[in-house]
N, CA, C, O and CB atoms as a CASP TS submission, in Angstrom:
PFRMAT TS
TARGET T0000
AUTHOR 0000-0000-0000
METHOD Language model
MODEL 1
PARENT N/A
ATOM      1  N   UNK     1      -0.684   2.702  22.727  1.00  0.00           N
ATOM      2  CA  UNK     1      -0.086   3.306  21.547  1.00  0.00           C
ATOM      3  C   UNK     1       1.419   3.180  21.663  1.00  0.00           C
ATOM      4  O   UNK     1       1.991   3.333  22.742  1.00  0.00           O
ATOM      5  CB  UNK     1      -0.515   4.793  21.389  1.00  0.00           C
ATOM      6  N   UNK     2       2.048   2.899  20.537  1.00  0.00           N
ATOM      7  CA  UNK     2       3.505   2.742  20.499  1.00  0.00           C
ATOM      8  C   UNK     2       4.170   4.012  19.998  1.00  0.00           C
ATOM      9  O   UNK     2       3.570   4.810  19.278  1.00  0.00           O
ATOM     10  CB  UNK     2       3.898   1.557  19.608  1.00  0.00           C
ATOM     11  N   UNK     3       5.409   4.178  20.392  1.00  0.00           N
ATOM     12  CA  UNK     3       6.237   5.269  19.879  1.00  0.00           C
ATOM     13  C   UNK     3       7.242   4.702  18.907  1.00  0.00           C
ATOM     14  O   UNK     3       7.686   3.563  19.045  1.00  0.00           O
ATOM     15  CB  UNK     3       6.952   6.027  21.026  1.00  0.00           C
ATOM     16  N   UNK     4       7.599   5.512  17.913  1.00  0.00           N
ATOM     17  CA  UNK     4       8.549   5.096  16.888  1.00  0.00           C
ATOM     18  C   UNK     4       9.416   6.291  16.528  1.00  0.00           C
ATOM     19  O   UNK     4       8.906   7.367  16.214  1.00  0.00           O
ATOM     20  CB  UNK     4       7.819   4.531  15.628  1.00  0.00           C
ATOM     21  N   UNK     5      10.703   6.100  16.575  1.00  0.00           N
ATOM     22  CA  UNK     5      11.617   7.126  16.068  1.00  0.00           C
ATOM     23  C   UNK     5      11.797   6.868  14.586  1.00  0.00           C
ATOM     24  O   UNK     5      12.169   5.767  14.181  1.00  0.00           O
ATOM     25  CB  UNK     5      12.999   7.111  16.825  1.00  0.00           C
ATOM     26  N   UNK     6      11.536   7.871  13.787  1.00  0.00           N
ATOM     27  CA  UNK     6      11.583   7.715  12.343  1.00  0.00           C
ATOM     28  C   UNK     6      12.595   8.692  11.766  1.00  0.00           C
ATOM     29  O   UNK     6      12.506   9.900  11.989  1.00  0.00           O
ATOM     30  CB  UNK     6      10.189   7.933  11.716  1.00  0.00           C
ATOM     31  N   UNK     7      13.553   8.161  11.028  1.00  0.00           N
ATOM     32  CA  UNK     7      14.542   9.009  10.368  1.00  0.00           C
ATOM     33  C   UNK     7      14.078   9.250   8.939  1.00  0.00           C
ATOM     34  O   UNK     7      13.848   8.310   8.179  1.00  0.00           O
ATOM     35  CB  UNK     7      15.969   8.359  10.397  1.00  0.00           C
ATOM     36  N   UNK     8      13.945  10.518   8.589  1.00  0.00           N
ATOM     37  CA  UNK     8      13.515  10.912   7.245  1.00  0.00           C
ATOM     38  C   UNK     8      14.567  11.811   6.621  1.00  0.00           C
ATOM     39  O   UNK     8      15.206  12.598   7.320  1.00  0.00           O
ATOM     40  CB  UNK     8      12.141  11.630   7.286  1.00  0.00           C
ATOM     41  N   UNK     9      14.752  11.703   5.318  1.00  0.00           N
ATOM     42  CA  UNK     9      15.581  12.707   4.640  1.00  0.00           C
ATOM     43  C   UNK     9      14.952  14.085   4.849  1.00  0.00           C
ATOM     44  O   UNK     9      13.729  14.214   4.907  1.00  0.00           O
ATOM     45  CB  UNK     9      15.726  12.384   3.108  1.00  0.00           C
ATOM     46  N   UNK    10      15.777  15.087   4.959  1.00  0.00           N
ATOM     47  CA  UNK    10      15.279  16.440   5.237  1.00  0.00           C
ATOM     48  C   UNK    10      14.235  16.896   4.228  1.00  0.00           C
ATOM     49  O   UNK    10      13.232  17.503   4.601  1.00  0.00           O
ATOM     50  CB  UNK    10      16.430  17.425   5.249  1.00  0.00           C
ATOM     51  N   UNK    11      14.468  16.605   2.945  1.00  0.00           N
ATOM     52  CA  UNK    11      13.525  17.071   1.925  1.00  0.00           C
ATOM     53  C   UNK    11      12.166  16.374   2.069  1.00  0.00           C
ATOM     54  O   UNK    11      11.128  17.002   1.858  1.00  0.00           O
ATOM     55  CB  UNK    11      14.100  16.825   0.517  1.00  0.00           C
ATOM     56  N   UNK    12      12.164  15.095   2.423  1.00  0.00           N
ATOM     57  CA  UNK    12      10.903  14.386   2.616  1.00  0.00           C
ATOM     58  C   UNK    12      10.173  14.902   3.844  1.00  0.00           C
ATOM     59  O   UNK    12       8.951  15.051   3.823  1.00  0.00           O
ATOM     60  CB  UNK    12      11.147  12.884   2.742  1.00  0.00           C
ATOM     61  N   UNK    13      10.901  15.172   4.901  1.00  0.00           N
ATOM     62  CA  UNK    13      10.283  15.720   6.114  1.00  0.00           C
ATOM     63  C   UNK    13       9.641  17.071   5.817  1.00  0.00           C
ATOM     64  O   UNK    13       8.509  17.328   6.227  1.00  0.00           O
ATOM     65  CB  UNK    13      11.329  15.861   7.246  1.00  0.00           C
ATOM     66  N   UNK    14      10.356  17.924   5.112  1.00  0.00           N
ATOM     67  CA  UNK    14       9.838  19.253   4.776  1.00  0.00           C
ATOM     68  C   UNK    14       8.584  19.149   3.921  1.00  0.00           C
ATOM     69  O   UNK    14       7.593  19.833   4.178  1.00  0.00           O
ATOM     70  CB  UNK    14      10.905  20.076   4.046  1.00  0.00           C
ATOM     71  N   UNK    15       8.628  18.288   2.895  1.00  0.00           N
ATOM     72  CA  UNK    15       7.472  18.134   2.009  1.00  0.00           C
ATOM     73  C   UNK    15       6.289  17.523   2.746  1.00  0.00           C
ATOM     74  O   UNK    15       5.156  17.976   2.579  1.00  0.00           O
ATOM     75  CB  UNK    15       7.836  17.270   0.801  1.00  0.00           C
ATOM     76  N   UNK    16       6.536  16.504   3.555  1.00  0.00           N
ATOM     77  CA  UNK    16       5.450  15.853   4.300  1.00  0.00           C
ATOM     78  C   UNK    16       4.827  16.819   5.304  1.00  0.00           C
ATOM     79  O   UNK    16       3.605  16.858   5.448  1.00  0.00           O
ATOM     80  CB  UNK    16       5.970  14.597   5.029  1.00  0.00           C
ATOM     81  N   UNK    17       5.642  17.586   5.986  1.00  0.00           N
ATOM     82  CA  UNK    17       5.126  18.558   6.947  1.00  0.00           C
ATOM     83  C   UNK    17       4.270  19.613   6.254  1.00  0.00           C
ATOM     84  O   UNK    17       3.221  20.001   6.768  1.00  0.00           O
ATOM     85  CB  UNK    17       6.279  19.228   7.698  1.00  0.00           C
ATOM     86  N   UNK    18       4.718  20.074   5.091  1.00  0.00           N
ATOM     87  CA  UNK    18       3.947  21.082   4.351  1.00  0.00           C
ATOM     88  C   UNK    18       2.612  20.506   3.879  1.00  0.00           C
ATOM     89  O   UNK    18       1.582  21.174   3.973  1.00  0.00           O
ATOM     90  CB  UNK    18       4.756  21.602   3.144  1.00  0.00           C
ATOM     91  N   UNK    19       2.622  19.278   3.376  1.00  0.00           N
ATOM     92  CA  UNK    19       1.375  18.648   2.921  1.00  0.00           C
ATOM     93  C   UNK    19       0.435  18.387   4.090  1.00  0.00           C
ATOM     94  O   UNK    19      -0.776  18.569   3.963  1.00  0.00           O
ATOM     95  CB  UNK    19       1.673  17.332   2.185  1.00  0.00           C
ATOM     96  N   UNK    20       0.970  17.969   5.206  1.00  0.00           N
ATOM     97  CA  UNK    20       0.138  17.736   6.386  1.00  0.00           C
ATOM     98  C   UNK    20      -0.509  19.038   6.845  1.00  0.00           C
ATOM     99  O   UNK    20      -1.696  19.069   7.169  1.00  0.00           O
ATOM    100  CB  UNK    20       0.973  17.122   7.527  1.00  0.00           C
ATOM    101  N   UNK    21       0.272  20.104   6.871  1.00  0.00           N
ATOM    102  CA  UNK    21      -0.268  21.406   7.278  1.00  0.00           C
ATOM    103  C   UNK    21      -1.357  21.859   6.309  1.00  0.00           C
ATOM    104  O   UNK    21      -2.388  22.381   6.731  1.00  0.00           O
ATOM    105  CB  UNK    21       0.856  22.464   7.349  1.00  0.00           C
ATOM    106  N   UNK    22      -1.130  21.662   5.018  1.00  0.00           N
ATOM    107  CA  UNK    22      -2.128  22.060   4.020  1.00  0.00           C
ATOM    108  C   UNK    22      -3.421  21.266   4.183  1.00  0.00           C
ATOM    109  O   UNK    22      -4.502  21.761   3.863  1.00  0.00           O
ATOM    110  CB  UNK    22      -1.571  21.869   2.604  1.00  0.00           C
ATOM    111  N   UNK    23      -3.310  20.040   4.678  1.00  0.00           N
ATOM    112  CA  UNK    23      -4.491  19.189   4.888  1.00  0.00           C
ATOM    113  C   UNK    23      -5.055  19.362   6.296  1.00  0.00           C
ATOM    114  O   UNK    23      -5.982  18.655   6.692  1.00  0.00           O
ATOM    115  CB  UNK    23      -4.137  17.713   4.645  1.00  0.00           C
ATOM    116  N   UNK    24      -4.490  20.307   7.048  1.00  0.00           N
ATOM    117  CA  UNK    24      -4.921  20.570   8.430  1.00  0.00           C
ATOM    118  C   UNK    24      -4.767  19.324   9.296  1.00  0.00           C
ATOM    119  O   UNK    24      -5.639  18.999  10.101  1.00  0.00           O
ATOM    120  CB  UNK    24      -6.384  21.052   8.457  1.00  0.00           C
ATOM    121  N   UNK    25      -3.642  18.632   9.115  1.00  0.00           N
ATOM    122  CA  UNK    25      -3.310  17.447   9.891  1.00  0.00           C
ATOM    123  C   UNK    25      -1.967  17.659  10.579  1.00  0.00           C
ATOM    124  O   UNK    25      -1.141  18.452  10.127  1.00  0.00           O
ATOM    125  CB  UNK    25      -3.277  16.185   8.992  1.00  0.00           C
ATOM    126  N   UNK    26      -1.767  16.946  11.664  1.00  0.00           N
ATOM    127  CA  UNK    26      -0.424  16.908  12.231  1.00  0.00           C
ATOM    128  C   UNK    26       0.417  16.001  11.344  1.00  0.00           C
ATOM    129  O   UNK    26      -0.113  15.161  10.616  1.00  0.00           O
ATOM    130  CB  UNK    26      -0.434  16.404  13.725  1.00  0.00           C
ATOM    131  N   UNK    27       1.706  16.175  11.410  1.00  0.00           N
ATOM    132  CA  UNK    27       2.582  15.301  10.645  1.00  0.00           C
ATOM    133  C   UNK    27       2.400  13.859  11.104  1.00  0.00           C
ATOM    134  O   UNK    27       2.425  12.944  10.282  1.00  0.00           O
ATOM    135  CB  UNK    27       4.056  15.738  10.791  1.00  0.00           C
ATOM    136  N   UNK    28       2.218  13.646  12.397  1.00  0.00           N
ATOM    137  CA  UNK    28       1.994  12.304  12.915  1.00  0.00           C
ATOM    138  C   UNK    28       0.736  11.683  12.296  1.00  0.00           C
ATOM    139  O   UNK    28       0.758  10.524  11.880  1.00  0.00           O
ATOM    140  CB  UNK    28       1.875  12.338  14.448  1.00  0.00           C
ATOM    141  N   UNK    29      -0.353  12.443  12.234  1.00  0.00           N
ATOM    142  CA  UNK    29      -1.591  11.925  11.639  1.00  0.00           C
ATOM    143  C   UNK    29      -1.415  11.609  10.166  1.00  0.00           C
ATOM    144  O   UNK    29      -1.915  10.594   9.682  1.00  0.00           O
ATOM    145  CB  UNK    29      -2.724  12.926  11.815  1.00  0.00           C
ATOM    146  N   UNK    30      -0.710  12.466   9.455  1.00  0.00           N
ATOM    147  CA  UNK    30      -0.481  12.238   8.030  1.00  0.00           C
ATOM    148  C   UNK    30       0.346  10.971   7.814  1.00  0.00           C
ATOM    149  O   UNK    30       0.057  10.187   6.910  1.00  0.00           O
ATOM    150  CB  UNK    30       0.225  13.451   7.397  1.00  0.00           C
ATOM    151  N   UNK    31       1.367  10.770   8.637  1.00  0.00           N
ATOM    152  CA  UNK    31       2.188   9.571   8.518  1.00  0.00           C
ATOM    153  C   UNK    31       1.364   8.331   8.862  1.00  0.00           C
ATOM    154  O   UNK    31       1.476   7.311   8.182  1.00  0.00           O
ATOM    155  CB  UNK    31       3.427   9.668   9.433  1.00  0.00           C
ATOM    156  N   UNK    32       0.539   8.404   9.909  1.00  0.00           N
ATOM    157  CA  UNK    32      -0.331   7.276  10.263  1.00  0.00           C
ATOM    158  C   UNK    32      -1.291   6.953   9.121  1.00  0.00           C
ATOM    159  O   UNK    32      -1.486   5.783   8.792  1.00  0.00           O
ATOM    160  CB  UNK    32      -1.122   7.586  11.548  1.00  0.00           C
ATOM    161  N   UNK    33      -1.892   7.977   8.515  1.00  0.00           N
ATOM    162  CA  UNK    33      -2.805   7.759   7.386  1.00  0.00           C
ATOM    163  C   UNK    33      -2.083   7.077   6.220  1.00  0.00           C
ATOM    164  O   UNK    33      -2.601   6.138   5.618  1.00  0.00           O
ATOM    165  CB  UNK    33      -3.415   9.099   6.920  1.00  0.00           C
ATOM    166  N   UNK    34      -0.886   7.563   5.917  1.00  0.00           N
ATOM    167  CA  UNK    34      -0.117   6.987   4.812  1.00  0.00           C
ATOM    168  C   UNK    34       0.274   5.540   5.107  1.00  0.00           C
ATOM    169  O   UNK    34       0.227   4.691   4.218  1.00  0.00           O
ATOM    170  CB  UNK    34       1.138   7.827   4.542  1.00  0.00           C
ATOM    171  N   UNK    35       0.653   5.264   6.332  1.00  0.00           N
ATOM    172  CA  UNK    35       1.043   3.912   6.702  1.00  0.00           C
ATOM    173  C   UNK    35      -0.160   2.968   6.681  1.00  0.00           C
ATOM    174  O   UNK    35      -0.040   1.820   6.255  1.00  0.00           O
ATOM    175  CB  UNK    35       1.697   3.910   8.085  1.00  0.00           C
ATOM    176  N   UNK    36      -1.329   3.453   7.145  1.00  0.00           N
ATOM    177  CA  UNK    36      -2.553   2.640   7.068  1.00  0.00           C
ATOM    178  C   UNK    36      -2.884   2.291   5.617  1.00  0.00           C
ATOM    179  O   UNK    36      -3.237   1.151   5.313  1.00  0.00           O
ATOM    180  CB  UNK    36      -3.741   3.387   7.716  1.00  0.00           C
ATOM    181  N   UNK    37      -2.769   3.270   4.729  1.00  0.00           N
ATOM    182  CA  UNK    37      -3.054   3.032   3.311  1.00  0.00           C
ATOM    183  C   UNK    37      -2.064   2.033   2.728  1.00  0.00           C
ATOM    184  O   UNK    37      -2.457   1.168   1.945  1.00  0.00           O
ATOM    185  CB  UNK    37      -3.006   4.352   2.518  1.00  0.00           C
ATOM    186  N   UNK    38      -0.794   2.133   3.092  1.00  0.00           N
ATOM    187  CA  UNK    38       0.222   1.214   2.594  1.00  0.00           C
ATOM    188  C   UNK    38      -0.045  -0.210   3.092  1.00  0.00           C
ATOM    189  O   UNK    38       0.042  -1.167   2.323  1.00  0.00           O
ATOM    190  CB  UNK    38       1.624   1.679   3.028  1.00  0.00           C
ATOM    191  N   UNK    39      -0.368  -0.343   4.371  1.00  0.00           N
ATOM    192  CA  UNK    39      -0.655  -1.666   4.936  1.00  0.00           C
ATOM    193  C   UNK    39      -1.875  -2.282   4.241  1.00  0.00           C
ATOM    194  O   UNK    39      -1.860  -3.465   3.899  1.00  0.00           O
ATOM    195  CB  UNK    39      -0.898  -1.566   6.470  1.00  0.00           C
ATOM    196  N   UNK    40      -2.919  -1.496   4.033  1.00  0.00           N
ATOM    197  CA  UNK    40      -4.125  -2.001   3.361  1.00  0.00           C
ATOM    198  C   UNK    40      -3.816  -2.421   1.924  1.00  0.00           C
ATOM    199  O   UNK    40      -4.297  -3.456   1.463  1.00  0.00           O
ATOM    200  CB  UNK    40      -5.236  -0.930   3.369  1.00  0.00           C
ATOM    201  N   UNK    41      -3.020  -1.626   1.221  1.00  0.00           N
ATOM    202  CA  UNK    41      -2.669  -1.955  -0.162  1.00  0.00           C
ATOM    203  C   UNK    41      -1.843  -3.229  -0.219  1.00  0.00           C
ATOM    204  O   UNK    41      -2.046  -4.053  -1.110  1.00  0.00           O
ATOM    205  CB  UNK    41      -1.901  -0.798  -0.816  1.00  0.00           C
ATOM    206  N   UNK    42      -0.922  -3.405   0.706  1.00  0.00           N
ATOM    207  CA  UNK    42      -0.105  -4.627   0.749  1.00  0.00           C
ATOM    208  C   UNK    42      -0.975  -5.846   1.041  1.00  0.00           C
ATOM    209  O   UNK    42      -0.796  -6.898   0.427  1.00  0.00           O
ATOM    210  CB  UNK    42       1.008  -4.501   1.816  1.00  0.00           C
ATOM    211  N   UNK    43      -1.912  -5.710   1.974  1.00  0.00           N
ATOM    212  CA  UNK    43      -2.791  -6.830   2.303  1.00  0.00           C
ATOM    213  C   UNK    43      -3.653  -7.205   1.102  1.00  0.00           C
ATOM    214  O   UNK    43      -3.839  -8.389   0.821  1.00  0.00           O
ATOM    215  CB  UNK    43      -3.681  -6.482   3.508  1.00  0.00           C
ATOM    216  N   UNK    44      -4.176  -6.214   0.397  1.00  0.00           N
ATOM    217  CA  UNK    44      -4.970  -6.470  -0.799  1.00  0.00           C
ATOM    218  C   UNK    44      -4.127  -7.167  -1.859  1.00  0.00           C
ATOM    219  O   UNK    44      -4.584  -8.120  -2.489  1.00  0.00           O
ATOM    220  CB  UNK    44      -5.549  -5.162  -1.354  1.00  0.00           C
ATOM    221  N   UNK    45      -2.919  -6.703  -2.055  1.00  0.00           N
ATOM    222  CA  UNK    45      -2.031  -7.306  -3.039  1.00  0.00           C
ATOM    223  C   UNK    45      -1.752  -8.770  -2.703  1.00  0.00           C
ATOM    224  O   UNK    45      -1.732  -9.621  -3.592  1.00  0.00           O
ATOM    225  CB  UNK    45      -0.720  -6.522  -3.120  1.00  0.00           C
ATOM    226  N   UNK    46      -1.538  -9.061  -1.425  1.00  0.00           N
ATOM    227  CA  UNK    46      -1.304 -10.449  -1.028  1.00  0.00           C
ATOM    228  C   UNK    46      -2.532 -11.312  -1.284  1.00  0.00           C
ATOM    229  O   UNK    46      -2.404 -12.454  -1.727  1.00  0.00           O
ATOM    230  CB  UNK    46      -0.914 -10.521   0.446  1.00  0.00           C
ATOM    231  N   UNK    47      -3.738 -10.772  -1.007  1.00  0.00           N
ATOM    232  CA  UNK    47      -4.965 -11.531  -1.278  1.00  0.00           C
ATOM    233  C   UNK    47      -5.122 -11.776  -2.774  1.00  0.00           C
ATOM    234  O   UNK    47      -5.482 -12.877  -3.190  1.00  0.00           O
ATOM    235  CB  UNK    47      -6.202 -10.785  -0.728  1.00  0.00           C
ATOM    236  N   UNK    48      -4.855 -10.761  -3.578  1.00  0.00           N
ATOM    237  CA  UNK    48      -4.941 -10.931  -5.030  1.00  0.00           C
ATOM    238  C   UNK    48      -3.937 -11.966  -5.522  1.00  0.00           C
ATOM    239  O   UNK    48      -4.264 -12.792  -6.374  1.00  0.00           O
ATOM    240  CB  UNK    48      -4.707  -9.593  -5.740  1.00  0.00           C
ATOM    241  N   UNK    49      -2.726 -11.925  -4.996  1.00  0.00           N
ATOM    242  CA  UNK    49      -1.713 -12.910  -5.382  1.00  0.00           C
ATOM    243  C   UNK    49      -2.152 -14.321  -5.011  1.00  0.00           C
ATOM    244  O   UNK    49      -1.936 -15.261  -5.775  1.00  0.00           O
ATOM    245  CB  UNK    49      -0.369 -12.586  -4.717  1.00  0.00           C
ATOM    246  N   UNK    50      -2.768 -14.472  -3.839  1.00  0.00           N
ATOM    247  CA  UNK    50      -3.232 -15.790  -3.408  1.00  0.00           C
ATOM    248  C   UNK    50      -4.333 -16.305  -4.336  1.00  0.00           C
ATOM    249  O   UNK    50      -4.365 -17.490  -4.668  1.00  0.00           O
ATOM    250  CB  UNK    50      -3.743 -15.733  -1.954  1.00  0.00           C
ATOM    251  N   UNK    51      -5.233 -15.416  -4.753  1.00  0.00           N
ATOM    252  CA  UNK    51      -6.303 -15.810  -5.676  1.00  0.00           C
ATOM    253  C   UNK    51      -5.710 -16.231  -7.015  1.00  0.00           C
ATOM    254  O   UNK    51      -6.095 -17.257  -7.575  1.00  0.00           O
ATOM    255  CB  UNK    51      -7.311 -14.652  -5.875  1.00  0.00           C
ATOM    256  N   UNK    52      -4.775 -15.439  -7.523  1.00  0.00           N
ATOM    257  CA  UNK    52      -4.137 -15.788  -8.799  1.00  0.00           C
ATOM    258  C   UNK    52      -3.381 -17.109  -8.701  1.00  0.00           C
ATOM    259  O   UNK    52      -3.419 -17.917  -9.630  1.00  0.00           O
ATOM    260  CB  UNK    52      -3.181 -14.673  -9.239  1.00  0.00           C
ATOM    261  N   UNK    53      -2.701 -17.331  -7.593  1.00  0.00           N
ATOM    262  CA  UNK    53      -2.005 -18.609  -7.404  1.00  0.00           C
ATOM    263  C   UNK    53      -2.990 -19.768  -7.424  1.00  0.00           C
ATOM    264  O   UNK    53      -2.729 -20.804  -8.036  1.00  0.00           O
ATOM    265  CB  UNK    53      -1.219 -18.607  -6.083  1.00  0.00           C
ATOM    266  N   UNK    54      -4.126 -19.588  -6.749  1.00  0.00           N
ATOM    267  CA  UNK    54      -5.134 -20.647  -6.718  1.00  0.00           C
ATOM    268  C   UNK    54      -5.683 -20.914  -8.118  1.00  0.00           C
ATOM    269  O   UNK    54      -5.853 -22.070  -8.507  1.00  0.00           O
ATOM    270  CB  UNK    54      -6.278 -20.272  -5.761  1.00  0.00           C
ATOM    271  N   UNK    55      -5.961 -19.854  -8.875  1.00  0.00           N
ATOM    272  CA  UNK    55      -6.460 -20.020 -10.244  1.00  0.00           C
ATOM    273  C   UNK    55      -5.414 -20.741 -11.089  1.00  0.00           C
ATOM    274  O   UNK    55      -5.741 -21.648 -11.854  1.00  0.00           O
ATOM    275  CB  UNK    55      -6.816 -18.643 -10.875  1.00  0.00           C
ATOM    276  N   UNK    56      -4.160 -20.333 -10.945  1.00  0.00           N
ATOM    277  CA  UNK    56      -3.102 -20.960 -11.729  1.00  0.00           C
ATOM    278  C   UNK    56      -2.995 -22.451 -11.423  1.00  0.00           C
ATOM    279  O   UNK    56      -2.738 -23.254 -12.320  1.00  0.00           O
ATOM    280  CB  UNK    56      -1.765 -20.272 -11.460  1.00  0.00           C
ATOM    281  N   UNK    57      -3.190 -22.822 -10.167  1.00  0.00           N
ATOM    282  CA  UNK    57      -3.077 -24.222  -9.774  1.00  0.00           C
ATOM    283  C   UNK    57      -4.332 -25.011 -10.117  1.00  0.00           C
ATOM    284  O   UNK    57      -4.244 -26.163 -10.544  1.00  0.00           O
ATOM    285  CB  UNK    57      -2.794 -24.326  -8.289  1.00  0.00           C
ATOM    286  N   UNK    58      -5.502 -24.400  -9.934  1.00  0.00           N
ATOM    287  CA  UNK    58      -6.757 -25.139 -10.049  1.00  0.00           C
ATOM    288  C   UNK    58      -7.380 -25.082 -11.444  1.00  0.00           C
ATOM    289  O   UNK    58      -8.140 -25.975 -11.819  1.00  0.00           O
ATOM    290  CB  UNK    58      -7.738 -24.610  -9.051  1.00  0.00           C
ATOM    291  N   UNK    59      -7.067 -24.054 -12.201  1.00  0.00           N
ATOM    292  CA  UNK    59      -7.728 -23.925 -13.497  1.00  0.00           C
ATOM    293  C   UNK    59      -6.787 -23.310 -14.528  1.00  0.00           C
ATOM    294  O   UNK    59      -6.947 -22.161 -14.939  1.00  0.00           O
ATOM    295  CB  UNK    59      -9.001 -23.076 -13.367  1.00  0.00           C
ATOM    296  N   UNK    60      -5.824 -24.090 -14.925  1.00  0.00           N
ATOM    297  CA  UNK    60      -4.841 -23.606 -15.899  1.00  0.00           C
ATOM    298  C   UNK    60      -5.505 -23.253 -17.224  1.00  0.00           C
ATOM    299  O   UNK    60      -5.061 -22.332 -17.909  1.00  0.00           O
ATOM    300  CB  UNK    60      -3.751 -24.659 -16.126  1.00  0.00           C
ATOM    301  N   UNK    61      -6.576 -23.982 -17.599  1.00  0.00           N
ATOM    302  CA  UNK    61      -7.277 -23.685 -18.855  1.00  0.00           C
ATOM    303  C   UNK    61      -7.928 -22.304 -18.807  1.00  0.00           C
ATOM    304  O   UNK    61      -7.854 -21.553 -19.780  1.00  0.00           O
ATOM    305  CB  UNK    61      -8.343 -24.758 -19.143  1.00  0.00           C
ATOM    306  N   UNK    62      -8.565 -21.960 -17.684  1.00  0.00           N
ATOM    307  CA  UNK    62      -9.178 -20.644 -17.535  1.00  0.00           C
ATOM    308  C   UNK    62      -8.120 -19.554 -17.606  1.00  0.00           C
ATOM    309  O   UNK    62      -8.323 -18.531 -18.260  1.00  0.00           O
ATOM    310  CB  UNK    62      -9.949 -20.552 -16.210  1.00  0.00           C
ATOM    311  N   UNK    63      -7.011 -19.762 -16.950  1.00  0.00           N
ATOM    312  CA  UNK    63      -5.928 -18.779 -16.985  1.00  0.00           C
ATOM    313  C   UNK    63      -5.443 -18.564 -18.420  1.00  0.00           C
ATOM    314  O   UNK    63      -5.183 -17.429 -18.819  1.00  0.00           O
ATOM    315  CB  UNK    63      -4.757 -19.233 -16.088  1.00  0.00           C
ATOM    316  N   UNK    64      -5.320 -19.632 -19.191  1.00  0.00           N
ATOM    317  CA  UNK    64      -4.887 -19.512 -20.587  1.00  0.00           C
ATOM    318  C   UNK    64      -5.908 -18.710 -21.401  1.00  0.00           C
ATOM    319  O   UNK    64      -5.524 -17.897 -22.241  1.00  0.00           O
ATOM    320  CB  UNK    64      -4.684 -20.914 -21.214  1.00  0.00           C
ATOM    321  N   UNK    65      -7.211 -18.933 -21.157  1.00  0.00           N
ATOM    322  CA  UNK    65      -8.245 -18.155 -21.855  1.00  0.00           C
ATOM    323  C   UNK    65      -8.135 -16.678 -21.507  1.00  0.00           C
ATOM    324  O   UNK    65      -8.275 -15.824 -22.383  1.00  0.00           O
ATOM    325  CB  UNK    65      -9.652 -18.677 -21.500  1.00  0.00           C
ATOM    326  N   UNK    66      -7.890 -16.371 -20.251  1.00  0.00           N
ATOM    327  CA  UNK    66      -7.752 -14.977 -19.818  1.00  0.00           C
ATOM    328  C   UNK    66      -6.544 -14.341 -20.493  1.00  0.00           C
ATOM    329  O   UNK    66      -6.613 -13.205 -20.961  1.00  0.00           O
ATOM    330  CB  UNK    66      -7.618 -14.888 -18.275  1.00  0.00           C
ATOM    331  N   UNK    67      -5.455 -15.066 -20.542  1.00  0.00           N
ATOM    332  CA  UNK    67      -4.244 -14.535 -21.195  1.00  0.00           C
ATOM    333  C   UNK    67      -4.473 -14.276 -22.676  1.00  0.00           C
ATOM    334  O   UNK    67      -3.994 -13.276 -23.211  1.00  0.00           O
ATOM    335  CB  UNK    67      -3.074 -15.506 -21.020  1.00  0.00           C
ATOM    336  N   UNK    68      -5.201 -15.165 -23.345  1.00  0.00           N
ATOM    337  CA  UNK    68      -5.465 -14.982 -24.773  1.00  0.00           C
ATOM    338  C   UNK    68      -6.390 -13.786 -25.009  1.00  0.00           C
ATOM    339  O   UNK    68      -6.316 -13.152 -26.062  1.00  0.00           O
ATOM    340  CB  UNK    68      -6.086 -16.257 -25.373  1.00  0.00           C
ATOM    341  N   UNK    69      -7.245 -13.474 -24.061  1.00  0.00           N
ATOM    342  CA  UNK    69      -8.214 -12.382 -24.221  1.00  0.00           C
ATOM    343  C   UNK    69      -7.553 -11.008 -24.076  1.00  0.00           C
ATOM    344  O   UNK    69      -8.138 -10.001 -24.474  1.00  0.00           O
ATOM    345  CB  UNK    69      -9.343 -12.525 -23.192  1.00  0.00           C
ATOM    346  N   UNK    70      -6.370 -10.955 -23.526  1.00  0.00           N
ATOM    347  CA  UNK    70      -5.701  -9.660 -23.289  1.00  0.00           C
ATOM    348  C   UNK    70      -5.229  -9.031 -24.555  1.00  0.00           C
ATOM    349  O   UNK    70      -4.650  -7.945 -24.526  1.00  0.00           O
ATOM    350  CB  UNK    70      -4.534  -9.823 -22.359  1.00  0.00           C
TER
END
């Protein structure tokens, strides 16, 4: 396990600590959960972007049909 020094604005630290306590979590656990969710969302976004890029390159006609349907 790695250690990380994290600088937070005082108001964010206070709010995060209060939310973690309300969820019966340590602040460390709450931050880890939030970071895991952010990493997963970024990875999903990159996969979606790659799929869209492939569609744009491989099937411009399909992409145009999708755009017209919006």
